[in-house]
VEXKESE-316685 format. One record per atom (N, C-alpha, C, CB): residue in one letter; atom name; x, z, y. Coordinates in nm, 3 decimals. Glycine has a CB too. Layout:
% VEXKESE-316685
> a|CA|X|Z|Y
...
***
This chain:
% VEXKESE-316685
> m|N|12.002|7.116|8.607
> m|CA|11.999|7.046|8.737
> m|C|12.009|7.143|8.848
> m|CB|11.872|6.963|8.752
> k|N|12.096|7.120|8.942
> k|CA|12.110|7.200|9.063
> k|C|12.026|7.139|9.173
> k|CB|12.258|7.211|9.106
> s|N|11.932|7.217|9.224
> s|CA|11.848|7.170|9.333
> s|C|11.927|7.150|9.461
> s|CB|11.736|7.268|9.357
> k|N|11.885|7.054|9.536
> k|CA|11.939|7.032|9.670
> k|C|11.831|7.085|9.770
> k|CB|11.975|6.875|9.695
> v|N|11.876|7.186|9.847
> v|CA|11.782|7.251|9.942
> v|C|11.809|7.191|10.077
> v|CB|11.800|7.409|9.946
> i|N|11.707|7.129|10.130
> i|CA|11.709|7.060|10.261
> i|C|11.615|7.124|10.351
> i|CB|11.677|6.913|10.249
> v|N|11.670|7.180|10.460
> v|CA|11.585|7.248|10.560
> v|C|11.569|7.161|10.686
> v|CB|11.645|7.387|10.597
> v|N|11.440|7.147|10.732
> v|CA|11.414|7.076|10.852
> v|C|11.369|7.177|10.955
> v|CB|11.309|6.966|10.831
> s|N|11.439|7.173|11.069
> s|CA|11.407|7.271|11.175
> s|C|11.383|7.201|11.306
> s|CB|11.520|7.373|11.191
> g|N|11.335|7.275|11.402
> g|CA|11.301|7.224|11.532
> g|C|11.199|7.322|11.603
> g|CB|11.241|7.078|11.519
> v|N|11.179|7.292|11.729
> v|CA|11.079|7.378|11.802
> v|C|10.941|7.353|11.745
> v|CB|11.079|7.348|11.958
> t|N|10.845|7.434|11.786
> t|CA|10.707|7.413|11.745
> t|C|10.660|7.277|11.790
> t|CB|10.617|7.522|11.801
> a|N|10.593|7.206|11.702
> a|CA|10.530|7.074|11.729
> a|C|10.642|6.968|11.739
> a|CB|10.443|7.079|11.865
> s|N|10.754|6.988|11.679
> s|CA|10.863|6.887|11.685
> s|C|10.846|6.775|11.588
> s|CB|10.996|6.951|11.661
> g|N|10.766|6.796|11.483
> g|CA|10.752|6.693|11.382
> g|C|10.810|6.732|11.248
> g|CB|10.815|6.568|11.430
> k|N|10.841|6.858|11.228
> k|CA|10.902|6.905|11.103
> k|C|10.818|6.869|10.981
> k|CB|10.923|7.056|11.108
> t|N|10.690|6.903|10.990
> t|CA|10.601|6.883|10.882
> t|C|10.584|6.736|10.846
> t|CB|10.471|6.943|10.913
> t|N|10.569|6.654|10.952
> t|CA|10.557|6.509|10.934
> t|C|10.674|6.456|10.861
> t|CB|10.542|6.437|11.067
> l|N|10.796|6.490|10.901
> l|CA|10.915|6.438|10.840
> l|C|10.926|6.487|10.691
> l|CB|11.040|6.482|10.922
> i|N|10.896|6.612|10.671
> i|CA|10.903|6.665|10.533
> i|C|10.803|6.595|10.443
> i|CB|10.878|6.817|10.532
> n|N|10.679|6.580|10.484
> n|CA|10.577|6.511|10.405
> n|C|10.615|6.372|10.368
> n|CB|10.448|6.507|10.477
> e|N|10.678|6.300|10.467
> e|CA|10.721|6.159|10.442
> e|C|10.843|6.157|10.348
> e|CB|10.756|6.086|10.579
> l|N|10.935|6.253|10.363
> l|CA|11.049|6.258|10.276
> l|C|11.004|6.287|10.130
> l|CB|11.147|6.365|10.326
> q|N|10.904|6.374|10.117
> q|CA|10.856|6.406|9.984
> q|C|10.808|6.279|9.915
> q|CB|10.744|6.511|9.989
> k|N|10.749|6.187|9.982
> k|CA|10.700|6.060|9.926
> k|C|10.816|5.980|9.872
> k|CB|10.624|5.978|10.031
> q|N|10.933|5.992|9.936
> q|CA|11.047|5.911|9.897
> q|C|11.136|5.974|9.789
> q|CB|11.129|5.883|10.017
> l|N|11.129|6.105|9.778
> l|CA|11.219|6.177|9.690
> l|C|11.145|6.206|9.562
> l|CB|11.271|6.308|9.755
> n|N|11.214|6.191|9.450
> n|CA|11.156|6.224|9.313
> n|C|11.175|6.375|9.292
> n|CB|11.230|6.140|9.193
> n|N|11.085|6.431|9.216
> n|CA|11.103|6.572|9.169
> n|C|11.130|6.665|9.290
> n|CB|11.223|6.581|9.065
> c|N|11.031|6.671|9.379
> c|CA|11.053|6.741|9.506
> c|C|10.947|6.846|9.525
> c|CB|11.054|6.642|9.624
> s|N|10.983|6.952|9.588
> s|CA|10.888|7.059|9.623
> s|C|10.908|7.095|9.771
> s|CB|10.908|7.187|9.530
> i|N|10.794|7.144|9.831
> i|CA|10.799|7.180|9.974
> i|C|10.769|7.326|9.988
> i|CB|10.700|7.096|10.060
> i|N|10.842|7.390|10.077
> i|CA|10.822|7.528|10.121
> i|C|10.805|7.525|10.267
> i|CB|10.939|7.620|10.081
> s|N|10.695|7.579|10.323
> s|CA|10.672|7.575|10.464
> s|C|10.661|7.715|10.524
> s|CB|10.548|7.496|10.492
> f|N|10.737|7.738|10.630
> f|CA|10.735|7.863|10.708
> f|C|10.596|7.905|10.741
> f|CB|10.814|7.849|10.837
> d|N|10.508|7.811|10.780
> d|CA|10.372|7.840|10.822
> d|C|10.286|7.901|10.707
> d|CB|10.306|7.710|10.874
> d|N|10.322|7.876|10.586
> d|CA|10.242|7.927|10.473
> d|C|10.263|8.082|10.453
> d|CB|10.281|7.850|10.341
> y|N|10.359|8.140|10.519
> y|CA|10.392|8.275|10.495
> y|C|10.353|8.368|10.609
> y|CB|10.536|8.286|10.468
> n|N|10.305|8.318|10.719
> n|CA|10.263|8.395|10.836
> n|C|10.377|8.495|10.877
> n|CB|10.128|8.473|10.805
> i|N|10.498|8.449|10.862
> i|CA|10.615|8.536|10.891
> i|C|10.615|8.591|11.032
> i|CB|10.744|8.460|10.867
> d|N|10.570|8.504|11.125
> d|CA|10.571|8.548|11.262
> d|C|10.456|8.645|11.292
> d|CB|10.563|8.430|11.354
> k|N|10.367|8.668|11.200
> k|CA|10.254|8.765|11.219
> k|C|10.278|8.898|11.143
> k|CB|10.119|8.700|11.168
> l|N|10.385|8.914|11.071
> l|CA|10.418|9.036|11.003
> l|C|10.444|9.147|11.100
> l|CB|10.535|9.016|10.914
> p|N|10.416|9.270|11.067
> p|CA|10.446|9.379|11.161
> p|C|10.591|9.389|11.194
> p|CB|10.399|9.508|11.105
> s|N|10.679|9.344|11.101
> s|CA|10.825|9.351|11.129
> s|C|10.873|9.239|11.216
> s|CB|10.903|9.350|11.001
> a|N|10.793|9.141|11.245
> a|CA|10.836|9.026|11.329
> a|C|10.866|9.070|11.467
> a|CB|10.730|8.916|11.332
> p|N|10.973|9.016|11.522
> p|CA|11.003|9.049|11.663
> p|C|10.901|8.993|11.759
> p|CB|11.140|8.998|11.700
> d|N|10.895|9.051|11.875
> d|CA|10.808|8.998|11.983
> d|C|10.839|8.854|12.003
> d|CB|10.826|9.076|12.117
> i|N|10.741|8.776|12.028
> i|CA|10.759|8.624|12.048
> i|C|10.858|8.598|12.162
> i|CB|10.617|8.551|12.082
> f|N|10.869|8.687|12.255
> f|CA|10.957|8.657|12.369
> f|C|11.095|8.718|12.359
> f|CB|10.894|8.705|12.495
> t|N|11.132|8.762|12.236
> t|CA|11.268|8.809|12.212
> t|C|11.364|8.687|12.202
> t|CB|11.274|8.895|12.081
> s|N|11.481|8.696|12.256
> s|CA|11.572|8.582|12.248
> s|C|11.594|8.540|12.103
> s|CB|11.705|8.617|12.315
> v|N|11.607|8.413|12.084
> v|CA|11.626|8.357|11.950
> v|C|11.743|8.423|11.877
> v|CB|11.650|8.206|11.959
> k|N|11.859|8.440|11.944
> k|CA|11.972|8.497|11.881
> k|C|11.945|8.637|11.833
> k|CB|12.087|8.495|11.971
> d|N|11.866|8.711|11.908
> d|CA|11.830|8.850|11.867
> d|C|11.719|8.853|11.760
> d|CB|11.785|8.931|11.990
> a|N|11.632|8.754|11.765
> a|CA|11.514|8.759|11.679
> a|C|11.529|8.697|11.542
> a|CB|11.403|8.693|11.746
> v|N|11.611|8.594|11.530
> v|CA|11.613|8.509|11.411
> v|C|11.622|8.589|11.278
> v|CB|11.732|8.413|11.420
> n|N|11.710|8.685|11.268
> n|CA|11.730|8.762|11.144
> n|C|11.637|8.877|11.135
> n|CB|11.871|8.812|11.135
> q|N|11.552|8.899|11.232
> q|CA|11.453|9.005|11.224
> q|C|11.329|8.956|11.140
> q|CB|11.410|9.048|11.371
> y|N|11.312|8.828|11.125
> y|CA|11.204|8.771|11.053
> y|C|11.224|8.801|10.905
> y|CB|11.194|8.621|11.079
> d|N|11.121|8.863|10.844
> d|CA|11.127|8.894|10.701
> d|C|11.085|8.772|10.622
> d|CB|11.037|9.016|10.666
> i|N|11.176|8.707|10.558
> i|CA|11.150|8.588|10.482
> i|C|11.160|8.612|10.334
> i|CB|11.244|8.479|10.522
> s|N|11.144|8.738|10.292
> s|CA|11.164|8.773|10.151
> s|C|11.066|8.698|10.061
> s|CB|11.150|8.924|10.131
> n|N|10.940|8.681|10.100
> n|CA|10.846|8.607|10.017
> n|C|10.886|8.456|10.006
> n|CB|10.702|8.620|10.075
> l|N|10.929|8.400|10.114
> l|CA|10.976|8.261|10.118
> l|C|11.099|8.248|10.023
> l|CB|11.013|8.219|10.268
> l|N|11.189|8.344|10.023
> l|CA|11.304|8.339|9.938
> l|C|11.264|8.357|9.792
> l|CB|11.404|8.446|9.979
> v|N|11.164|8.437|9.765
> v|CA|11.118|8.451|9.622
> v|C|11.072|8.316|9.572
> v|CB|11.001|8.557|9.607
> d|N|10.993|8.248|9.654
> d|CA|10.944|8.115|9.610
> d|C|11.059|8.013|9.603
> d|CB|10.831|8.062|9.707
> l|N|11.152|8.020|9.692
> l|CA|11.268|7.929|9.682
> l|C|11.344|7.952|9.555
> l|CB|11.362|7.946|9.800
> k|N|11.374|8.074|9.526
> k|CA|11.450|8.108|9.405
> k|C|11.376|8.069|9.278
> k|CB|11.481|8.256|9.401
> e|N|11.243|8.079|9.275
> e|CA|11.167|8.039|9.159
> e|C|11.174|7.888|9.141
> e|CB|11.023|8.084|9.170
> r|N|11.195|7.813|9.243
> r|CA|11.196|7.662|9.234
> r|C|11.338|7.611|9.212
> r|CB|11.136|7.595|9.365
> l|N|11.440|7.687|9.239
> l|CA|11.576|7.645|9.222
> l|C|11.595|7.597|9.079
> l|CB|11.674|7.760|9.257
> d|N|11.661|7.489|9.061
> d|CA|11.695|7.429|8.932
> d|C|11.576|7.376|8.853
> d|CB|11.766|7.529|8.850
> k|N|11.455|7.384|8.917
> k|CA|11.335|7.322|8.853
> k|C|11.300|7.189|8.923
> k|CB|11.211|7.422|8.861
> f|N|11.348|7.174|9.046
> f|CA|11.321|7.055|9.124
> f|C|11.457|6.996|9.169
> f|CB|11.228|7.089|9.248
> e|N|11.465|6.867|9.178
> e|CA|11.582|6.812|9.228
> e|C|11.603|6.838|9.376
> e|CB|11.583|6.672|9.201
> y|N|11.492|6.833|9.450
> y|CA|11.496|6.857|9.594
> y|C|11.393|6.963|9.628
> y|CB|11.470|6.725|9.675
> i|N|11.432|7.053|9.718
> i|CA|11.341|7.148|9.776
> i|C|11.353|7.133|9.924
> i|CB|11.371|7.293|9.730
> l|N|11.243|7.086|9.987
> l|CA|11.237|7.067|10.128
> l|C|11.173|7.191|10.192
> l|CB|11.160|6.939|10.161
> v|N|11.244|7.247|10.289
> v|CA|11.199|7.368|10.353
> v|C|11.172|7.341|10.504
> v|CB|11.304|7.482|10.333
> d|N|11.050|7.361|10.541
> d|CA|11.007|7.356|10.681
> d|C|11.032|7.495|10.739
> d|CB|10.854|7.314|10.695
> f|N|11.139|7.510|10.816
> f|CA|11.177|7.645|10.859
> f|C|11.250|7.630|10.998
> f|CB|11.271|7.717|10.749
> p|N|11.193|7.683|11.098
> p|CA|11.249|7.659|11.237
> p|C|11.391|7.696|11.262
> p|CB|11.170|7.733|11.334
> f|N|11.438|7.803|11.197
> f|CA|11.571|7.857|11.229
> f|C|11.687|7.805|11.139
> f|CB|11.566|8.006|11.218
> a|N|11.654|7.743|11.032
> a|CA|11.751|7.682|10.939
> a|C|11.869|7.774|10.905
> a|CB|11.804|7.553|10.998
> k|N|11.992|7.723|10.933
> k|CA|12.112|7.798|10.892
> k|C|12.130|7.927|10.976
> k|CB|12.238|7.707|10.906
> r|N|12.056|7.943|11.084
> r|CA|12.076|8.065|11.165
> r|C|12.016|8.190|11.103
> r|CB|12.017|8.045|11.302
> h|N|11.929|8.170|11.003
> h|CA|11.879|8.289|10.933
> h|C|11.973|8.321|10.819
> h|CB|11.732|8.269|10.879
> s|N|12.043|8.436|10.827
> s|CA|12.146|8.469|10.737
> s|C|12.101|8.478|10.588
> s|CB|12.206|8.597|10.780
> n|N|11.977|8.508|10.565
> n|CA|11.927|8.523|10.422
> n|C|11.900|8.384|10.362
> n|CB|11.793|8.612|10.416
> l|N|11.869|8.285|10.445
> l|CA|11.839|8.153|10.392
> l|C|11.962|8.064|10.384
> l|CB|11.735|8.087|10.477
> n|N|12.055|8.086|10.479
> n|CA|12.177|8.004|10.492
> n|C|12.251|7.974|10.364
> n|CB|12.271|8.071|10.582
> p|N|12.273|8.074|10.279
> p|CA|12.351|8.051|10.156
> p|C|12.290|7.940|10.062
> p|CB|12.363|8.185|10.078
> y|N|12.159|7.920|10.075
> y|CA|12.096|7.825|9.982
> y|C|12.085|7.680|10.040
> y|CB|11.954|7.877|9.945
> i|N|12.117|7.668|10.164
> i|CA|12.100|7.535|10.230
> i|C|12.216|7.437|10.198
> i|CB|12.090|7.554|10.384
> d|N|12.170|7.321|10.150
> d|CA|12.269|7.212|10.125
> d|C|12.273|7.118|10.244
> d|CB|12.234|7.132|9.994
> l|N|12.165|7.106|10.315
> l|CA|12.155|7.013|10.430
> l|C|12.057|7.071|10.528
> l|CB|12.110|6.868|10.385
> s|N|12.096|7.076|10.653
> s|CA|12.010|7.119|10.766
> s|C|11.988|7.005|10.858
> s|CB|12.071|7.235|10.841
> i|N|11.860|6.973|10.877
> i|CA|11.824|6.865|10.966
> i|C|11.749|6.926|11.085
> i|CB|11.737|6.756|10.892
> y|N|11.790|6.897|11.205
> y|CA|11.724|6.941|11.323
> y|C|11.652|6.823|11.391
> y|CB|11.824|7.006|11.418
> i|N|11.528|6.844|11.428
> i|CA|11.456|6.736|11.498
> i|C|11.462|6.769|11.645
> i|CB|11.306|6.723|11.448
> n|N|11.539|6.693|11.719
> n|CA|11.559|6.714|11.861
> n|C|11.445|6.654|11.937
> n|CB|11.691|6.656|11.907
> t|N|11.360|6.740|11.992
> t|CA|11.237|6.706|12.061
> t|C|11.239|6.747|12.208
> t|CB|11.121|6.770|11.992
> p|N|11.235|6.655|12.297
> p|CA|11.221|6.695|12.441
> p|C|11.102|6.784|12.454
> p|CB|11.207|6.571|12.536
> l|N|11.122|6.890|12.538
> l|CA|11.017|6.995|12.547
> l|C|10.889|6.948|12.603
> l|CB|11.064|7.107|12.628
> d|N|10.890|6.844|12.682
> d|CA|10.761|6.790|12.734
> d|C|10.676|6.729|12.618
> d|CB|10.788|6.679|12.845
> i|N|10.749|6.662|12.523
> i|CA|10.679|6.606|12.408
> i|C|10.629|6.718|12.318
> i|CB|10.770|6.510|12.330
> a|N|10.708|6.823|12.293
> a|CA|10.668|6.930|12.211
> a|C|10.546|7.000|12.273
> a|CB|10.783|7.028|12.190
> l|N|10.546|7.020|12.409
> l|CA|10.436|7.082|12.476
> l|C|10.307|7.001|12.460
> l|CB|10.471|7.100|12.621
> a|N|10.319|6.870|12.481
> a|CA|10.201|6.784|12.471
> a|C|10.145|6.788|12.326
> a|CB|10.237|6.638|12.513
> r|N|10.233|6.779|12.228
> r|CA|10.193|6.784|12.087
> r|C|10.123|6.912|12.054
> r|CB|10.311|6.767|11.997
> r|N|10.184|7.025|12.104
> r|CA|10.121|7.157|12.076
> r|C|9.981|7.167|12.131
> r|CB|10.206|7.270|12.134
> i|N|9.966|7.119|12.253
> i|CA|9.834|7.126|12.314
> i|C|9.734|7.041|12.233
> i|CB|9.841|7.078|12.460
> l|N|9.778|6.919|12.200
> l|CA|9.687|6.831|12.123
> l|C|9.657|6.889|11.983
> l|CB|9.750|6.689|12.109
> r|N|9.760|6.949|11.921
> r|CA|9.740|7.004|11.782
> r|C|9.657|7.133|11.787
> r|CB|9.880|7.033|11.711
> d|N|9.690|7.223|11.875
> d|CA|9.631|7.355|11.869
> d|C|9.505|7.376|11.959
> d|CB|9.737|7.453|11.906
> y|N|9.487|7.282|12.051
> y|CA|9.377|7.304|12.146
> y|C|9.278|7.184|12.149
> y|CB|9.434|7.329|12.287
> s|N|9.289|7.092|12.062
> s|CA|9.200|6.973|12.065
> s|C|9.056|7.007|12.041
> s|CB|9.243|6.873|11.963
> d|N|9.031|7.113|11.964
> d|CA|8.892|7.152|11.943
> d|C|8.848|7.265|12.033
> d|CB|8.870|7.191|11.801
> e|N|8.930|7.302|12.122
> e|CA|8.904|7.416|12.213
> e|C|8.803|7.371|12.317
> e|CB|9.036|7.467|12.282
> e|N|8.693|7.443|12.320
> e|CA|8.585|7.412|12.417
> e|C|8.616|7.477|12.556
> e|CB|8.445|7.463|12.361
> n|N|8.696|7.584|12.547
> n|CA|8.723|7.659|12.666
> n|C|8.861|7.617|12.724
> n|CB|8.719|7.812|12.636
> i|N|8.854|7.535|12.827
> i|CA|8.980|7.483|12.889
> i|C|9.073|7.588|12.932
> i|CB|8.949|7.397|13.006
> s|N|9.018|7.709|12.958
> s|CA|9.104|7.817|13.006
> s|C|9.208|7.858|12.899
> s|CB|9.017|7.939|13.045
> a|N|9.179|7.837|12.772
> a|CA|9.280|7.866|12.670
> a|C|9.402|7.770|12.684
> a|CB|9.217|7.853|12.528
> v|N|9.377|7.650|12.722
> v|CA|9.487|7.552|12.742
> v|C|9.569|7.601|12.863
> v|CB|9.431|7.401|12.766
> f|N|9.500|7.635|12.968
> f|CA|9.568|7.687|13.089
> f|C|9.643|7.813|13.065
> f|CB|9.470|7.711|13.199
> d|N|9.587|7.900|12.982
> d|CA|9.658|8.019|12.947
> d|C|9.793|7.992|12.882
> d|CB|9.576|8.100|12.858
> w|N|9.788|7.895|12.781
> w|CA|9.913|7.855|12.713
> w|C|10.010|7.789|12.812
> w|CB|9.883|7.757|12.596
> l|N|9.964|7.706|12.899
> l|CA|10.052|7.643|12.997
> l|C|10.118|7.744|13.088
> l|CB|9.976|7.543|13.079
> n|N|10.046|7.847|13.127
> n|CA|10.104|7.951|13.208
> n|C|10.211|8.030|13.131
> n|CB|9.996|8.045|13.259
> i|N|10.179|8.064|13.007
> i|CA|10.277|8.135|12.919
> i|C|10.399|8.047|12.902
> i|CB|10.216|8.171|12.778
> y|N|10.377|7.922|12.882
> y|CA|10.491|7.825|12.861
> y|C|10.579|7.827|12.986
> y|CB|10.437|7.676|12.833
> l|N|10.522|7.810|13.098
> l|CA|10.600|7.806|13.221
> l|C|10.671|7.938|13.253
> l|CB|10.511|7.768|13.336
> d|N|10.599|8.046|13.231
> d|CA|10.644|8.179|13.264
> d|C|10.758|8.232|13.169
> d|CB|10.525|8.273|13.260
> k|N|10.738|8.208|13.035
> k|CA|10.831|8.269|12.945
> k|C|10.878|8.175|12.832
> k|CB|10.769|8.392|12.886
> a|N|10.787|8.100|12.776
> a|CA|10.818|8.023|12.655
> a|C|10.915|7.913|12.671
> a|CB|10.699|7.967|12.603
> r|N|10.912|7.844|12.782
> r|CA|11.000|7.728|12.801
> r|C|11.146|7.772|12.791
> r|CB|10.973|7.660|12.941
> s|N|11.186|7.883|12.859
> s|CA|11.322|7.928|12.853
> s|C|11.364|7.962|12.710
> s|CB|11.341|8.047|12.944
> l|N|11.272|8.020|12.633
> l|CA|11.301|8.054|12.493
> l|C|11.322|7.923|12.412
> l|CB|11.184|8.140|12.431
> f|N|11.242|7.821|12.441
> f|CA|11.257|7.700|12.365
> f|C|11.389|7.629|12.400
> f|CB|11.137|7.608|12.390
> v|N|11.432|7.637|12.523
> v|CA|11.562|7.581|12.563
> v|C|11.673|7.657|12.492
> v|CB|11.581|7.588|12.717
> d|N|11.664|7.791|12.483
> d|CA|11.759|7.876|12.411
> d|C|11.760|7.830|12.264
> d|CB|11.720|8.029|12.424
> f|N|11.636|7.825|12.205
> f|CA|11.622|7.789|12.071
> f|C|11.691|7.657|12.036
> f|CB|11.481|7.784|12.039
> q|N|11.665|7.553|12.117
> q|CA|11.720|7.427|12.091
> q|C|11.872|7.432|12.084
> q|CB|11.674|7.331|12.194
> g|N|11.934|7.493|12.179
> g|CA|12.081|7.501|12.174
> g|C|12.132|7.577|12.057
> g|CB|12.134|7.563|12.298
> y|N|12.072|7.690|12.028
> y|CA|12.123|7.780|11.925
> y|C|12.100|7.722|11.787
> y|CB|12.059|7.917|11.936
> v|N|11.989|7.674|11.756
> v|CA|11.958|7.624|11.622
> v|C|12.016|7.485|11.600
> v|CB|11.807|7.621|11.599
> m|N|12.006|7.396|11.702
> m|CA|12.056|7.263|11.684
> m|C|12.209|7.265|11.663
> m|CB|12.017|7.177|11.805
> d|N|12.274|7.356|11.727
> d|CA|12.425|7.363|11.713
> d|C|12.466|7.388|11.571
> d|CB|12.486|7.475|11.802
> s|N|12.377|7.442|11.486
> s|CA|12.421|7.477|11.345
> s|C|12.372|7.370|11.250
> s|CB|12.365|7.620|11.298
> a|N|12.307|7.266|11.297
> a|CA|12.254|7.163|11.204
> a|C|12.361|7.066|11.162
> a|CB|12.138|7.087|11.266
> d|N|12.340|7.018|11.037
> d|CA|12.432|6.912|10.982
> d|C|12.391|6.777|11.033
> d|CB|12.432|6.911|10.827
> l|N|12.266|6.756|11.068
> l|CA|12.217|6.634|11.113
> l|C|12.113|6.660|11.224
> l|CB|12.159|6.555|10.996
> v|N|12.121|6.585|11.335
> v|CA|12.027|6.597|11.444
> v|C|11.954|6.459|11.453
> v|CB|12.101|6.637|11.580
> i|N|11.823|6.464|11.448
> i|CA|11.744|6.341|11.456
> i|C|11.663|6.342|11.583
> i|CB|11.651|6.326|11.333
> d|N|11.672|6.236|11.660
> d|CA|11.595|6.216|11.783
> d|C|11.447|6.187|11.752
> d|CB|11.656|6.101|11.864
> v|N|11.362|6.276|11.798
> v|CA|11.221|6.264|11.768
> v|C|11.156|6.134|11.822
> v|CB|11.149|6.383|11.824
> t|N|11.222|6.080|11.921
> t|CA|11.162|5.954|11.984
> t|C|11.187|5.832|11.901
> t|CB|11.220|5.928|12.127
> s|N|11.275|5.840|11.796
> s|CA|11.290|5.730|11.709
> s|C|11.163|5.704|11.624
> s|CB|11.409|5.754|11.622
> e|N|11.151|5.585|11.580
> e|CA|11.042|5.551|11.496
> e|C|11.049|5.631|11.361
> e|CB|11.043|5.399|11.472
> l|N|10.938|5.662|11.302
> l|CA|10.936|5.738|11.177
> l|C|11.020|5.670|11.072
> l|CB|10.793|5.756|11.127
> d|N|11.015|5.541|11.059
> d|CA|11.097|5.473|10.954
> d|C|11.249|5.490|10.980
> d|CB|11.062|5.319|10.949
> q|N|11.285|5.496|11.106
> q|CA|11.429|5.520|11.140
> q|C|11.463|5.660|11.109
> q|CB|11.462|5.491|11.288
> k|N|11.381|5.756|11.142
> k|CA|11.409|5.899|11.108
> k|C|11.419|5.918|10.956
> k|CB|11.296|5.992|11.166
> l|N|11.335|5.856|10.879
> l|CA|11.338|5.865|10.736
> l|C|11.467|5.808|10.682
> l|CB|11.219|5.794|10.677
> e|N|11.504|5.688|10.734
> e|CA|11.626|5.626|10.686
> e|C|11.749|5.710|10.712
> e|CB|11.644|5.493|10.748
> i|N|11.760|5.764|10.838
> i|CA|11.875|5.848|10.870
> i|C|11.878|5.972|10.780
> i|CB|11.870|5.889|11.018
> a|N|11.762|6.034|10.763
> a|CA|11.753|6.153|10.677
> a|C|11.791|6.119|10.530
> a|CB|11.609|6.213|10.683
> q|N|11.738|6.008|10.482
> q|CA|11.761|5.972|10.343
> q|C|11.911|5.943|10.319
> q|CB|11.676|5.849|10.303
> n|N|11.970|5.874|10.418
> n|CA|12.115|5.845|10.402
> n|C|12.198|5.973|10.395
> n|CB|12.166|5.757|10.519
> k|N|12.162|6.067|10.478
> k|CA|12.235|6.199|10.470
> k|C|12.206|6.275|10.341
> k|CB|12.197|6.288|10.590
> i|N|12.083|6.268|10.298
> i|CA|12.051|6.333|10.170
> i|C|12.126|6.272|10.058
> i|CB|11.905|6.327|10.140
> n|N|12.143|6.144|10.058
> n|CA|12.212|6.075|9.948
> n|C|12.365|6.118|9.952
> n|CB|12.196|5.912|9.962
> d|N|12.414|6.166|10.060
> d|CA|12.556|6.211|10.070
> d|C|12.579|6.350|10.016
> d|CB|12.601|6.207|10.215
> i|N|12.469|6.429|9.995
> i|CA|12.493|6.568|9.946
> i|C|12.496|6.578|9.793
> i|CB|12.384|6.661|9.999
***
């Protein structure tokens, strides 16, 4: 059996994990690999967070992720990979059968990130610190990221669609590969 590798990408808090977890419920013989499980952005070799996406994407060391992917190839019918850069990372690109980009307006991603990462934060200054970083540097990087990564996707899904619609769109495209 040849595995079908499906990568879901998008900015932080775009809904990648939600879509992948729901897709896994619909697909038989499926495995998930998540970027977040590897702390790739915390490795010493990782580029500075404010490096342009085009310059940074292939600086991320995804060797451990690739080892896990290769171990699962041909053991699962589907391998769903939660990976923000999708086809833009040259080491992962050769394995990708389908790249799905979740197009998320940056105001929604910002609100989700605050709710996700700061909901237990007792110190409101941490929220304000992130908002200042977002306005000063991060927003322009997210805009750059959206254009660069989304342009390489096989399928773009609007995050504002209902989850059932997103799943149906993704499932239809998956059936075509």
